[in-house]
C-alpha positions as a printed Julia matrix, in Angstrom:
337×3 Matrix{Float64}:
 -19.09  41.44   -2.54
 -18.02  44.55   -0.59
 -19.7   47.72   -1.5
 -17.56  50.82   -1.72
 -18.57  54.41   -1.35
 -17.02  55.59   -4.69
 -18.35  52.58   -6.87
 -21.71  52.64   -5.25
 -22.56  56.34   -6.07
 -20.6   55.9    -9.53
 -18.65  58.72   -8.59
 -16.37  58.33  -11.94
 -19.59  59.03  -13.99
 -20.91  61.77  -12.02
 -17.63  63.92  -11.5
 -16.76  63.46  -15.33
 -20.17  64.48  -16.46
 -19.32  68.1   -16.87
 -18.03  69.38  -20.05
 -18.24  72.87  -20.42
 -18.61  74.47  -23.75
 -16.36  77.36  -22.83
 -13.56  74.8   -22.23
 -13.97  73.17  -25.46
 -13.51  76.39  -27.43
 -10.8   77.65  -25.24
 -12.69  80.57  -24.04
 -12.79  80.02  -20.08
 -16.11  80.94  -18.42
 -15.65  80.09  -14.76
 -19.41  79.93  -14.15
 -20.41  77.7   -16.62
 -19.37  74.91  -14.35
 -21.97  75.85  -11.69
 -24.54  76.45  -14.65
 -23.96  72.55  -15.61
 -24.0   71.36  -12.03
 -27.23  73.42  -10.96
 -28.77  71.82  -13.94
 -27.7   68.44  -13.6
 -28.84  68.42   -9.89
 -32.41  69.64  -10.93
 -32.41  66.47  -13.17
 -31.64  64.26  -10.49
 -34.29  65.82   -8.34
 -36.65  65.43  -11.19
 -35.91  61.71  -11.25
 -36.48  61.26   -7.58
 -39.67  63.13   -7.95
 -40.77  60.58  -10.64
 -39.82  57.9    -8.14
 -42.02  59.09   -5.7
 -44.88  60.16   -8.2
 -44.93  56.46   -9.62
 -44.92  54.73   -6.21
 -48.03  57.08   -5.07
 -49.86  56.6    -8.43
 -49.27  52.92   -7.91
 -50.81  53.15   -4.36
 -53.64  55.42   -5.58
 -54.61  53.16   -8.53
 -55.89  50.27   -6.24
 -59.6   49.73   -6.48
 -59.95  50.15   -2.69
 -57.99  52.36   -0.34
 -58.72  52.35    3.47
 -58.54  56.04    4.61
 -56.94  54.97    7.85
 -54.47  52.33    6.47
 -50.73  52.41    6.4
 -51.08  52.77    2.42
 -52.48  56.37    3.02
 -49.94  57.22    5.47
 -47.52  56.09    2.95
 -49.01  58.07    0.23
 -49.15  61.32    2.43
 -45.51  60.91    3.54
 -44.29  60.68    0.14
 -46.32  63.64   -1.24
 -44.97  65.55    1.79
 -41.14  64.35    0.62
 -41.98  65.77   -3.04
 -43.0   69.14   -1.25
 -39.63  69.18    0.55
 -37.75  68.32   -2.6
 -39.71  71.08   -4.51
 -38.63  73.47   -1.45
 -34.82  72.43   -2.48
 -35.8   73.28   -6.07
 -36.67  76.79   -5.23
 -33.67  77.43   -2.99
 -31.06  76.23   -5.5
 -32.13  79.48   -7.51
 -30.27  81.26   -4.83
 -27.2   79.52   -5.78
 -27.69  79.99   -9.34
 -28.04  83.93   -8.74
 -24.71  84.09   -7.39
 -23.97  84.28  -11.11
 -24.1   87.75  -12.54
 -25.77  88.61  -16.19
 -22.02  89.15  -17.23
 -20.73  86.15  -15.64
 -23.65  84.13  -17.81
 -22.9   86.12  -21.05
 -19.23  84.55  -20.89
 -20.7   81.5   -22.29
 -24.6   82.19  -22.79
 -24.12  82.09  -26.5
 -22.2   78.76  -26.88
 -25.43  77.13  -25.55
 -27.62  77.83  -28.29
 -30.13  75.95  -29.03
 -30.09  74.07  -25.85
 -32.6   75.28  -23.36
 -34.47  74.32  -20.08
 -37.41  74.11  -22.27
 -35.93  70.89  -23.46
 -36.22  69.47  -19.82
 -38.4   66.34  -20.91
 -38.4   65.1   -17.37
 -40.14  68.24  -15.92
 -43.02  68.2   -18.9
 -43.42  64.34  -18.05
 -43.57  65.13  -14.48
 -46.27  67.81  -15.01
 -48.24  65.46  -17.1
 -48.26  62.44  -14.26
 -49.32  65.17  -11.78
 -52.28  66.13  -13.76
 -51.51  68.85  -16.19
 -53.42  68.36  -19.38
 -52.36  68.87  -22.77
 -55.52  71.09  -23.26
 -54.36  73.27  -20.29
 -50.93  73.95  -21.33
 -49.54  77.5   -22.35
 -47.93  77.11  -26.0
 -49.29  73.55  -26.43
 -48.83  73.75  -30.04
 -44.83  73.82  -29.38
 -44.07  72.49  -26.13
 -42.62  69.34  -27.41
 -41.11  70.95  -30.67
 -37.76  70.82  -29.31
 -37.72  67.3   -27.8
 -36.12  64.37  -29.37
 -38.96  61.81  -30.91
 -38.31  59.17  -28.1
 -38.66  62.06  -25.29
 -42.12  63.26  -26.9
 -43.16  59.31  -26.83
 -42.56  59.46  -23.06
 -44.47  62.7   -22.36
 -47.36  61.4   -24.75
 -47.57  58.2   -22.76
 -47.76  60.04  -19.49
 -50.56  62.04  -20.65
 -52.4   59.07  -22.03
 -52.1   57.26  -18.5
 -54.2   58.16  -15.33
 -52.68  61.28  -13.54
 -52.48  61.76   -9.95
 -55.06  64.08  -10.1
 -57.46  61.67  -11.87
 -56.79  59.09   -8.97
 -57.48  61.68   -6.53
 -60.81  62.37   -8.06
 -61.59  58.54   -8.16
 -60.59  58.27   -4.65
 -62.77  61.2    -3.42
 -65.65  59.81   -5.5
 -65.26  56.46   -3.57
 -65.64  58.07   -0.23
 -69.35  59.61    0.26
 -69.77  60.2     3.85
 -73.6   60.86    3.72
 -75.53  58.42    1.99
 -79.21  57.94    0.77
 -80.05  61.44   -0.12
 -78.22  62.85    2.96
 -75.85  64.17    0.74
 -78.32  66.88   -0.9
 -79.88  67.29    2.29
 -76.45  68.52    3.69
 -75.39  70.42    0.74
 -78.79  72.42    0.88
 -78.19  73.23    4.49
 -74.62  74.13    3.96
 -75.68  76.43    1.02
 -77.88  78.52    3.22
 -75.21  78.79    5.75
 -72.61  79.94    3.1
 -75.08  82.05    1.31
 -75.45  84.09    4.69
 -71.78  84.38    5.18
 -71.4   86.23    1.68
 -70.72  90.03    1.54
 -72.6   91.54   -1.34
 -69.85  91.73   -3.62
 -69.42  88.06   -3.23
 -72.96  86.98   -4.07
 -71.72  85.62   -7.44
 -69.93  82.71   -5.51
 -73.46  81.21   -5.32
 -73.36  80.43   -9.24
 -69.95  78.87   -8.62
 -71.04  76.75   -5.85
 -73.85  75.27   -7.95
 -71.56  74.73  -10.79
 -68.83  73.31   -8.61
 -70.77  71.02   -6.48
 -73.6   70.15   -8.94
 -76.71  69.78   -6.78
 -79.18  67.37   -8.47
 -76.7   67.07  -11.35
 -75.08  64.06  -12.7
 -71.76  63.18  -11.06
 -69.41  63.48  -13.92
 -66.3   65.48  -14.81
 -68.52  67.14  -17.61
 -65.87  69.43  -19.2
 -62.73  67.41  -19.36
 -60.99  70.41  -20.99
 -61.51  72.66  -18.03
 -62.39  70.38  -15.07
 -60.84  67.57  -13.69
 -62.71  67.07  -10.42
 -66.49  65.84  -10.59
 -69.12  67.41   -8.5
 -69.06  64.34   -6.04
 -65.3   64.5    -5.88
 -65.7   68.2    -4.87
 -68.53  67.46   -1.99
 -66.22  64.69   -0.61
 -63.11  67.15   -0.7
 -65.5   70.08    0.84
 -66.58  67.62    3.53
 -62.97  66.61    4.4
 -61.61  70.25    4.6
 -64.72  71.19    6.9
 -64.57  68.34    9.31
 -60.98  67.7     9.22
 -60.92  67.78   13.17
 -62.27  64.07   13.2
 -59.65  61.35   13.31
 -60.87  59.62   10.18
 -60.51  62.69    8.16
 -57.0   63.9     9.05
 -54.91  61.72    6.85
 -57.48  62.63    3.54
 -56.95  66.4     4.82
 -53.31  65.89    4.84
 -53.34  64.45    1.22
 -55.31  67.17   -0.34
 -53.17  69.78    1.62
 -49.98  68.21    0.46
 -51.35  68.38   -3.27
 -51.91  72.42   -2.62
 -48.3   72.49   -1.2
 -46.97  70.81   -4.34
 -48.82  73.57   -6.55
 -47.62  76.22   -4.43
 -43.76  74.93   -4.46
 -44.1   74.33   -8.32
 -45.52  78.0    -8.44
 -42.9   79.51   -6.35
 -40.14  77.73   -8.66
 -41.88  78.95  -12.0
 -42.06  82.66  -10.57
 -38.46  82.61   -9.09
 -37.29  81.07  -12.47
 -39.16  84.2   -14.16
 -37.49  86.87  -11.74
 -34.0   85.05  -12.38
 -34.36  85.0   -16.16
 -35.68  88.56  -16.45
 -32.47  89.47  -14.19
 -30.0   87.63  -16.28
 -31.14  88.41  -19.9
 -34.05  91.09  -19.65
 -36.27  91.03  -22.45
 -34.02  88.98  -24.87
 -35.28  85.66  -26.27
 -34.39  82.31  -24.47
 -31.53  80.3   -26.02
 -33.92  77.92  -27.24
 -35.69  80.54  -29.15
 -38.74  81.11  -26.76
 -39.73  84.69  -25.96
 -37.85  84.21  -22.52
 -39.33  85.78  -19.49
 -42.78  86.4   -21.17
 -43.32  82.72  -22.05
 -42.22  81.74  -18.43
 -44.6   84.01  -16.9
 -47.51  82.91  -19.12
 -46.97  79.43  -18.26
 -46.54  79.95  -14.51
 -49.72  81.87  -14.49
 -51.58  78.89  -16.26
 -49.84  75.67  -14.97
 -51.64  75.21  -11.42
 -52.33  71.49  -11.55
 -54.58  71.08   -8.58
 -56.29  74.43   -8.97
 -60.1   73.16   -8.46
 -59.04  72.16   -4.85
 -57.31  75.42   -3.94
 -60.84  76.97   -5.35
 -62.8   75.05   -2.72
 -61.49  77.32   -0.11
 -63.48  79.97   -1.75
 -66.61  77.78   -0.15
 -65.68  77.29    3.3
 -67.34  78.81    6.23
 -66.53  79.56   10.04
 -65.8   76.4    11.74
 -68.53  77.49   14.52
 -71.25  77.64   11.89
 -70.88  74.16   10.4
 -73.82  72.18   10.39
 -74.0   69.4    13.1
 -73.53  65.88   11.73
 -75.87  62.98   12.53
 -74.69  61.2    15.59
 -74.0   57.99   13.51
 -71.77  59.78   11.17
 -69.85  61.5    14.31
 -69.25  58.08   15.69
 -68.12  56.7    12.04
 -65.61  59.77   11.87
 -64.35  59.37   15.47
 -63.63  55.61   15.34
 -66.92  54.72   16.96
 -66.42  57.21   19.7
 -69.4   59.2    20.8
């Protein structure tokens, strides 16, 4: 059977999926069509982000993952695709902002109580990536406006292993320094790190101990506030420090892609805050939220890979890095001396 472009893309369904409230009420508002299409496109991109995230979680869920394998390359490639899609979401706000506040007022009141707060796909995506219920801003009502079946979808995502949890497991499986060498390296590194700190930064040493847990049990001890175990943090730090070695290049790209995802999500949230402030000032959102204030509080709190970002606080200059044992250097360089 021949495939036709129009039928393959189901253009009848897509192009007839816009039904402005202003048309139904015979109160024409030209910019409502733009408003609808922008949000429909957002939801389509969210669907694609779910498609990518599900495939990444599927790969990362395997009990063993070769760090120089095509599978890890696939994970990095798809994470980078997510980053690119998120950049598109940020830039779509430029199009939205061609609509003025008065243009928006032509149809805004007709939308109540509909709100972007009801985008269950976005909330589900946050949960899949690793945003915990306990870490949400306004967690007591973040699903209050959703339909029961949509709440069930989000709760299922929250009850499943997130990408962040799988990254923790992956990092824990790849210790580079074995048989006590881990602690020896960490002690040596800590001394160099301590000497690199300015007087005003000396409090970082306590954070160093807490993060890397020298001599402590390697578990995620505070699940409400912490997602990466000390062992995972040590492995991630090692990857960041010695990423120039061939075997660590893909793992570093994976960690870096996670930081890019957080950065783009943050950029999208803050652009959204500024757009809402520009459009409605201090008025409440159509769904009843506090509008700009709610969005800003969520943007400040919803950093999913915050613990990976914080590891950058513990880096030192490359030329001061402790020399690695020859055997480790050979292992990281694919056997090259």
